[in-house]
Structure formats: structure tokens, C-alpha cells
Backbone as a chain_set.jsonl record, in Angstrom:
{"seq": "YLTSEKSNIGFVRFIAMVSNCIEYLSHKYGLSFYEVIKECSKELIKKGFS", "coords": {"N": [[-71.076, 28.122, -33.078], [-68.1, 26.452, -33.593], [-68.639, 25.579, -36.2], [-67.783, 28.088, -37.586], [-65.4, 29.966, -39.848], [-63.147, 31.162, -38.071], [-63.207, 29.47, -35.656], [-62.461, 27.095, -37.084], [-60.079, 28.053, -38.649], [-58.587, 28.5, -36.417], [-58.222, 26.174, -35.078], [-56.834, 24.518, -37.196], [-54.286, 25.857, -36.864], [-53.326, 25.369, -34.031], [-52.949, 22.408, -34.208], [-51.119, 22.462, -36.27], [-49.452, 24.021, -34.95], [-48.3, 22.435, -32.542], [-47.699, 19.57, -34.025], [-45.317, 20.257, -35.154], [-43.92, 21.446, -33.003], [-43.498, 18.628, -31.895], [-42.399, 17.017, -34.314], [-40.022, 18.977, -34.008], [-38.789, 18.162, -31.786], [-39.007, 15.598, -31.922], [-36.362, 15.156, -33.879], [-34.421, 16.43, -32.485], [-34.066, 14.958, -30.345], [-33.551, 12.479, -31.212], [-35.787, 10.792, -31.788], [-38.692, 8.975, -33.068], [-41.107, 10.263, -34.668], [-43.769, 8.916, -33.443], [-42.754, 7.716, -31.127], [-42.394, 10.072, -29.546], [-44.456, 10.921, -28.63], [-45.836, 9.07, -27.579], [-44.171, 9.203, -25.395], [-44.542, 11.519, -24.282], [-47.382, 11.145, -24.074], [-47.213, 9.316, -21.803], [-46.137, 10.973, -19.977], [-47.539, 12.89, -19.522], [-50.007, 11.171, -18.168], [-49.314, 10.768, -15.842], [-48.262, 12.909, -14.532], [-51.285, 13.719, -14.256], [-52.401, 11.74, -12.818], [-50.682, 11.633, -10.416]], "CA": [[-69.243, 28.7, -33.189], [-67.761, 25.318, -34.309], [-68.494, 25.509, -37.755], [-67.09, 29.401, -38.119], [-64.342, 30.332, -40.052], [-62.225, 31.583, -37.694], [-62.539, 28.129, -35.139], [-61.505, 26.223, -38.111], [-58.38, 28.074, -38.441], [-57.733, 28.464, -34.989], [-57.814, 24.287, -34.852], [-55.789, 23.845, -37.871], [-53.105, 26.298, -36.356], [-53.279, 24.514, -33.301], [-52.947, 21.356, -34.84], [-50.203, 22.487, -37.069], [-48.104, 24.071, -33.664], [-48.363, 21.053, -31.965], [-47.177, 18.815, -35.341], [-44.358, 21.461, -35.324], [-43.174, 20.532, -31.728], [-43.215, 17.088, -31.902], [-41.345, 17.329, -34.754], [-38.698, 19.359, -33.623], [-38.651, 17.134, -30.852], [-38.176, 14.284, -32.699], [-35.177, 15.673, -34.509], [-34.067, 17.38, -31.391], [-33.755, 13.501, -28.932], [-33.526, 11.216, -32.238], [-36.617, 9.558, -32.017], [-39.369, 8.6, -34.373], [-42.477, 10.922, -33.941], [-44.721, 8.066, -32.425], [-42.007, 7.683, -29.565], [-42.49, 11.669, -29.218], [-45.988, 11.379, -28.678], [-45.567, 7.895, -26.986], [-43.492, 9.774, -23.903], [-45.617, 13.17, -23.879], [-48.441, 10.498, -23.17], [-46.5, 8.571, -20.316], [-45.967, 12.228, -18.847], [-48.996, 13.577, -19.016], [-50.834, 10.639, -17.515], [-48.679, 10.563, -14.512], [-48.943, 14.249, -13.727], [-52.316, 13.739, -13.931], [-52.785, 11.03, -11.569], [-49.948, 12.095, -9.255]], "C": [[-68.214, 27.519, -33.528], [-67.516, 24.989, -35.353], [-68.131, 27.175, -38.339], [-65.946, 29.147, -38.47], [-63.126, 30.154, -38.996], [-61.76, 30.28, -36.313], [-62.142, 27.263, -35.908], [-59.836, 26.566, -38.6], [-57.699, 28.083, -37.555], [-57.148, 26.898, -34.77], [-56.682, 24.175, -35.649], [-54.211, 24.419, -37.509], [-52.337, 25.655, -35.1], [-52.317, 23.48, -33.476], [-51.273, 21.447, -35.143], [-48.987, 22.872, -36.078], [-47.702, 22.86, -33.191], [-47.841, 19.968, -32.562], [-45.596, 19.254, -35.081], [-43.477, 20.684, -33.925], [-42.922, 19.41, -31.694], [-42.528, 16.815, -32.827], [-40.069, 17.689, -34.87], [-37.882, 18.645, -32.474], [-37.948, 15.817, -30.814], [-36.708, 14.383, -32.894], [-34.24, 15.905, -33.369], [-33.155, 15.748, -30.439], [-33.554, 12.313, -30.094], [-34.481, 9.98, -31.925], [-37.385, 9.511, -32.858], [-40.552, 9.699, -33.538], [-43.72, 9.851, -33.825], [-44.247, 7.737, -31.185], [-42.283, 8.612, -29.135], [-43.91, 11.308, -28.347], [-46.5, 10.31, -27.494], [-45.062, 8.517, -25.06], [-44.671, 10.79, -23.426], [-46.432, 12.363, -23.255], [-48.156, 10.204, -21.81], [-46.288, 9.974, -19.298], [-46.966, 12.602, -18.363], [-50.139, 12.586, -17.814], [-50.436, 10.297, -16.118], [-48.202, 11.927, -14.047], [-49.878, 14.194, -13.176], [-53.144, 13.058, -13.208], [-51.862, 10.647, -10.391], [-50.244, 12.942, -8.11]], "O": [[-67.157, 28.075, -33.826], [-66.555, 24.308, -35.71], [-68.243, 27.385, -39.547], [-65.255, 28.343, -37.845], [-62.311, 29.233, -39.04], [-60.601, 30.062, -35.958], [-61.326, 26.48, -35.422], [-58.861, 25.846, -38.814], [-56.498, 27.809, -37.539], [-56.023, 26.543, -34.418], [-55.612, 23.821, -35.153], [-53.182, 23.781, -37.732], [-51.125, 25.444, -35.054], [-51.157, 23.516, -33.065], [-50.391, 20.816, -34.561], [-47.866, 22.371, -36.161], [-46.647, 22.352, -33.571], [-47.399, 19.157, -31.747], [-44.776, 18.379, -34.803], [-42.703, 19.727, -33.903], [-41.762, 19.173, -31.358], [-41.604, 16.127, -32.394], [-39.175, 17.128, -35.504], [-36.661, 18.595, -32.324], [-37.035, 15.242, -30.222], [-35.913, 13.779, -32.175], [-33.125, 15.404, -33.515], [-31.983, 15.643, -30.076], [-33.399, 11.168, -29.669], [-34.236, 8.777, -31.829], [-36.939, 10.092, -33.847], [-40.771, 9.87, -32.339], [-44.769, 10.292, -34.295], [-44.99, 7.489, -30.235], [-42.601, 8.425, -27.96], [-43.989, 11.731, -27.194], [-47.356, 10.599, -26.659], [-45.548, 8.245, -23.962], [-45.432, 10.756, -22.459], [-46.516, 12.486, -22.033], [-48.715, 10.711, -20.837], [-46.293, 9.934, -18.068], [-47.331, 12.687, -17.191], [-50.837, 13.074, -16.926], [-51.14, 9.634, -15.357], [-47.664, 11.898, -12.94], [-49.959, 14.428, -11.97], [-54.286, 13.4, -12.9], [-52.056, 9.726, -9.597], [-49.379, 13.155, -7.26]]}, "num_chains": 1, "name": "protein.A"}
């Protein structure tokens, strides 16, 4: 399944969607792309361990 064309297209679409969301948040809050990823990671870790 991982080598099929549908799987690859779905993965690329997912990555593009995530990238667009991060770009949107970085512009909305005036943060860099890296800072948005860092803050999201902190929140995910906090939610995962609490």
C-alpha cells in the first residue's frame, strides 16, 4: 500500500495541508514557521502526558 500512487498522493496532500496551516498560523500570530512548530510540539507533549 505504501508504494501505491494513491498513498503517495494522499501523503503529499496531508503534508501540504499541514504546511499551509502552519504558514497561516505563523502569519496570524507573527511568529516564524519554526516557532509555530515548536509551540505546537509543546502543546502536543503537554496534552499527551497530562
